[in-house]
C-alpha positions, 0 to 999 in steps of 0.5 A: 463496477466503477466509483465515481468521486466528484471533483467537488467531493474531492474538494470537500475532502481537501484532496486531489485524486492521487491522495484519495487513491493513496488514502484508500490503498493505506486503509485497504492494506491496514485492513487486509484487504490488499497485499503491499503489492496491490496497495501500491499498484493501486495507489500508483506508487512504487513499493518504496514509496508506498512504504513511505506512505505507510509510515507516515501514517504509522501503518506497520508493514506486515511480515510474517515468519513465512515471509521471513522463511521464504526470504531467508530460502531466496538468500540461500539459493542466491548465496547471500 
């Protein structure tokens, strides 16, 4: 499925196609429709730049206890 947004519609929103993608990606991430990696890719940004966009919008980065445990296991394996 393809969705087409015309230039005139983007103009009415006062956005270009890049800004529109970022807005959608932030919305999808905030509503748990995409992971942070998926949303960053959709927005065509690297992960740090996408996190900066989330920060601008005061959208918290989701980090669960499971994420912490996984990171701790990785640190242990790396000897950090």
